[in-house]
DRENLUM-367641 format. One record per residue (C-alpha): residue number from 1; residue in three letters; chain; z, x, y. Coordinates in Angstrom, 2 decimals. Example, Ala and Ser with C-alpha at 12.3 -4.5 7.8 and 13.67 -1.06 7.14 Angstrom:
2
<r resi="1" resn="Ala" chain="A" w="7.80" u="12.30" v="-4.50"/>
<r resi="2" resn="Ser" chain="A" w="7.14" u="13.67" v="-1.06"/>
//
This chain:
116
<r resi="1" resn="Unk" chain="A" w="-54.36" u="-41.72" v="24.70"/>
<r resi="2" resn="Unk" chain="A" w="-53.03" u="-39.78" v="21.71"/>
<r resi="3" resn="Unk" chain="A" w="-52.52" u="-36.53" v="23.60"/>
<r resi="4" resn="Unk" chain="A" w="-51.15" u="-33.57" v="21.69"/>
<r resi="5" resn="Unk" chain="A" w="-51.19" u="-35.32" v="18.42"/>
<r resi="6" resn="Unk" chain="A" w="-54.84" u="-35.83" v="17.50"/>
<r resi="7" resn="Unk" chain="A" w="-57.04" u="-32.71" v="17.88"/>
<r resi="8" resn="Unk" chain="A" w="-60.07" u="-34.99" v="18.08"/>
<r resi="9" resn="Unk" chain="A" w="-58.84" u="-36.63" v="21.30"/>
<r resi="10" resn="Unk" chain="A" w="-61.30" u="-36.13" v="24.18"/>
<r resi="11" resn="Unk" chain="A" w="-59.86" u="-34.35" v="27.16"/>
<r resi="12" resn="Unk" chain="A" w="-63.14" u="-34.23" v="29.15"/>
<r resi="13" resn="Unk" chain="A" w="-66.34" u="-36.25" v="28.78"/>
<r resi="14" resn="Unk" chain="A" w="-69.50" u="-34.55" v="29.94"/>
<r resi="15" resn="Unk" chain="A" w="-71.90" u="-37.38" v="28.92"/>
<r resi="16" resn="Unk" chain="A" w="-72.00" u="-40.78" v="27.10"/>
<r resi="17" resn="Unk" chain="A" w="-72.66" u="-38.85" v="23.95"/>
<r resi="18" resn="Unk" chain="A" w="-69.28" u="-38.16" v="22.23"/>
<r resi="19" resn="Unk" chain="A" w="-70.74" u="-34.88" v="20.82"/>
<r resi="20" resn="Unk" chain="A" w="-70.43" u="-33.55" v="24.30"/>
<r resi="21" resn="Unk" chain="A" w="-66.72" u="-34.34" v="24.59"/>
<r resi="22" resn="Unk" chain="A" w="-64.36" u="-31.42" v="25.14"/>
<r resi="23" resn="Unk" chain="A" w="-61.48" u="-32.09" v="22.64"/>
<r resi="24" resn="Unk" chain="A" w="-57.91" u="-31.05" v="22.36"/>
<r resi="25" resn="Unk" chain="A" w="-59.04" u="-28.96" v="19.42"/>
<r resi="26" resn="Unk" chain="A" w="-61.48" u="-27.12" v="21.76"/>
<r resi="27" resn="Unk" chain="A" w="-58.66" u="-26.43" v="24.27"/>
<r resi="28" resn="Unk" chain="A" w="-56.43" u="-25.04" v="21.52"/>
<r resi="29" resn="Unk" chain="A" w="-59.13" u="-22.66" v="20.35"/>
<r resi="30" resn="Unk" chain="A" w="-59.31" u="-20.97" v="23.88"/>
<r resi="31" resn="Unk" chain="A" w="-61.36" u="-21.20" v="26.89"/>
<r resi="32" resn="Unk" chain="A" w="-63.07" u="-18.67" v="29.07"/>
<r resi="33" resn="Unk" chain="A" w="-64.81" u="-19.20" v="32.38"/>
<r resi="34" resn="Unk" chain="A" w="-67.32" u="-16.62" v="33.54"/>
<r resi="35" resn="Unk" chain="A" w="-68.86" u="-16.17" v="37.01"/>
<r resi="36" resn="Unk" chain="A" w="-69.17" u="-13.83" v="39.85"/>
<r resi="37" resn="Unk" chain="A" w="-66.85" u="-13.67" v="42.86"/>
<r resi="38" resn="Unk" chain="A" w="-67.16" u="-16.89" v="44.86"/>
<r resi="39" resn="Unk" chain="A" w="-69.11" u="-18.85" v="42.18"/>
<r resi="40" resn="Unk" chain="A" w="-66.45" u="-21.55" v="41.93"/>
<r resi="41" resn="Unk" chain="A" w="-64.58" u="-20.68" v="38.84"/>
<r resi="42" resn="Unk" chain="A" w="-61.27" u="-21.67" v="40.27"/>
<r resi="43" resn="Unk" chain="A" w="-62.40" u="-24.56" v="42.44"/>
<r resi="44" resn="Unk" chain="A" w="-64.75" u="-26.07" v="39.84"/>
<r resi="45" resn="Unk" chain="A" w="-64.16" u="-25.54" v="36.08"/>
<r resi="46" resn="Unk" chain="A" w="-60.61" u="-24.12" v="36.55"/>
<r resi="47" resn="Unk" chain="A" w="-59.64" u="-27.04" v="38.78"/>
<r resi="48" resn="Unk" chain="A" w="-60.96" u="-29.53" v="36.24"/>
<r resi="49" resn="Unk" chain="A" w="-59.25" u="-27.86" v="33.29"/>
<r resi="50" resn="Unk" chain="A" w="-55.97" u="-27.33" v="35.07"/>
<r resi="51" resn="Unk" chain="A" w="-55.63" u="-31.03" v="36.05"/>
<r resi="52" resn="Unk" chain="A" w="-56.80" u="-32.19" v="32.69"/>
<r resi="53" resn="Unk" chain="A" w="-54.17" u="-30.09" v="30.87"/>
<r resi="54" resn="Unk" chain="A" w="-51.44" u="-31.31" v="33.20"/>
<r resi="55" resn="Unk" chain="A" w="-52.40" u="-34.93" v="32.84"/>
<r resi="56" resn="Unk" chain="A" w="-52.30" u="-34.48" v="29.06"/>
<r resi="57" resn="Unk" chain="A" w="-48.77" u="-33.08" v="29.28"/>
<r resi="58" resn="Unk" chain="A" w="-49.72" u="-29.52" v="28.24"/>
<r resi="59" resn="Unk" chain="A" w="-47.27" u="-26.77" v="28.97"/>
<r resi="60" resn="Unk" chain="A" w="-48.24" u="-23.24" v="29.84"/>
<r resi="61" resn="Unk" chain="A" w="-47.78" u="-20.07" v="31.79"/>
<r resi="62" resn="Unk" chain="A" w="-49.77" u="-19.40" v="34.86"/>
<r resi="63" resn="Unk" chain="A" w="-49.94" u="-15.91" v="36.27"/>
<r resi="64" resn="Unk" chain="A" w="-51.06" u="-15.97" v="39.93"/>
<r resi="65" resn="Unk" chain="A" w="-53.28" u="-13.23" v="41.31"/>
<r resi="66" resn="Unk" chain="A" w="-54.48" u="-14.88" v="44.52"/>
<r resi="67" resn="Unk" chain="A" w="-52.14" u="-15.23" v="47.54"/>
<r resi="68" resn="Unk" chain="A" w="-52.46" u="-19.08" v="47.66"/>
<r resi="69" resn="Unk" chain="A" w="-52.66" u="-19.77" v="43.92"/>
<r resi="70" resn="Unk" chain="A" w="-49.03" u="-20.73" v="43.50"/>
<r resi="71" resn="Unk" chain="A" w="-49.50" u="-23.42" v="46.24"/>
<r resi="72" resn="Unk" chain="A" w="-52.61" u="-24.56" v="44.45"/>
<r resi="73" resn="Unk" chain="A" w="-50.66" u="-25.10" v="41.19"/>
<r resi="74" resn="Unk" chain="A" w="-47.85" u="-26.84" v="43.08"/>
<r resi="75" resn="Unk" chain="A" w="-50.44" u="-29.27" v="44.41"/>
<r resi="76" resn="Unk" chain="A" w="-51.92" u="-29.76" v="40.96"/>
<r resi="77" resn="Unk" chain="A" w="-48.51" u="-30.61" v="39.55"/>
<r resi="78" resn="Unk" chain="A" w="-47.74" u="-33.03" v="42.39"/>
<r resi="79" resn="Unk" chain="A" w="-51.16" u="-34.77" v="41.99"/>
<r resi="80" resn="Unk" chain="A" w="-50.64" u="-35.23" v="38.22"/>
<r resi="81" resn="Unk" chain="A" w="-46.94" u="-36.29" v="38.33"/>
<r resi="82" resn="Unk" chain="A" w="-45.79" u="-33.00" v="36.85"/>
<r resi="83" resn="Unk" chain="A" w="-43.97" u="-31.72" v="39.99"/>
<r resi="84" resn="Unk" chain="A" w="-40.50" u="-31.85" v="38.31"/>
<r resi="85" resn="Unk" chain="A" w="-41.83" u="-29.88" v="35.40"/>
<r resi="86" resn="Unk" chain="A" w="-42.91" u="-26.88" v="37.42"/>
<r resi="87" resn="Unk" chain="A" w="-40.73" u="-23.73" v="37.17"/>
<r resi="88" resn="Unk" chain="A" w="-41.57" u="-20.96" v="39.64"/>
<r resi="89" resn="Unk" chain="A" w="-40.60" u="-17.35" v="38.88"/>
<r resi="90" resn="Unk" chain="A" w="-41.57" u="-15.26" v="41.78"/>
<r resi="91" resn="Unk" chain="A" w="-38.77" u="-12.68" v="42.13"/>
<r resi="92" resn="Unk" chain="A" w="-37.34" u="-14.47" v="45.17"/>
<r resi="93" resn="Unk" chain="A" w="-35.43" u="-17.29" v="43.49"/>
<r resi="94" resn="Unk" chain="A" w="-32.81" u="-17.43" v="40.71"/>
<r resi="95" resn="Unk" chain="A" w="-35.26" u="-18.18" v="37.96"/>
<r resi="96" resn="Unk" chain="A" w="-35.78" u="-15.36" v="35.43"/>
<r resi="97" resn="Unk" chain="A" w="-36.93" u="-15.01" v="31.87"/>
<r resi="98" resn="Unk" chain="A" w="-36.11" u="-11.97" v="29.69"/>
<r resi="99" resn="Unk" chain="A" w="-38.57" u="-12.22" v="26.84"/>
<r resi="100" resn="Unk" chain="A" w="-36.86" u="-9.36" v="24.93"/>
<r resi="101" resn="Unk" chain="A" w="-33.45" u="-11.18" v="24.99"/>
<r resi="102" resn="Unk" chain="A" w="-35.10" u="-14.39" v="23.95"/>
<r resi="103" resn="Unk" chain="A" w="-36.87" u="-12.73" v="20.96"/>
<r resi="104" resn="Unk" chain="A" w="-33.71" u="-11.02" v="19.82"/>
<r resi="105" resn="Unk" chain="A" w="-31.78" u="-14.25" v="20.10"/>
<r resi="106" resn="Unk" chain="A" w="-34.43" u="-16.31" v="18.23"/>
<r resi="107" resn="Unk" chain="A" w="-35.61" u="-13.93" v="15.52"/>
<r resi="108" resn="Unk" chain="A" w="-33.97" u="-14.58" v="12.15"/>
<r resi="109" resn="Unk" chain="A" w="-31.67" u="-11.98" v="10.82"/>
<r resi="110" resn="Unk" chain="A" w="-32.15" u="-9.76" v="8.88"/>
<r resi="111" resn="Unk" chain="A" w="-35.46" u="-8.80" v="10.32"/>
<r resi="112" resn="Unk" chain="A" w="-38.42" u="-8.99" v="7.92"/>
<r resi="113" resn="Unk" chain="A" w="-39.94" u="-5.68" v="6.76"/>
<r resi="114" resn="Unk" chain="A" w="-43.28" u="-4.78" v="8.27"/>
<r resi="115" resn="Unk" chain="A" w="-45.67" u="-2.29" v="6.68"/>
<r resi="116" resn="Unk" chain="A" w="-47.82" u="-0.34" v="9.13"/>
//
């Protein structure tokens, strides 16, 4: 598959009709899953999207709110062969990211003027 290069590449197929395909372009435009507590957002749609993204080689940031969610993502990464790509920052290990330092180091100098 031509992942990450062709926005018309199908990530998920919902029927035999290609008009029902969920494309890379759709993923890039954003996704929102709605439902009440216990309706299966994480175990249904969320699970399908997570594994599809990992299989396609997508990168991302996952902020875990549930106690077992980090373990769930570890399993997703293992199941899709992305286990070695996973970086866990949980305050217990040596991994850290200072986004202010990063921005200061990567922003071109002099800073562009901004009008408010």
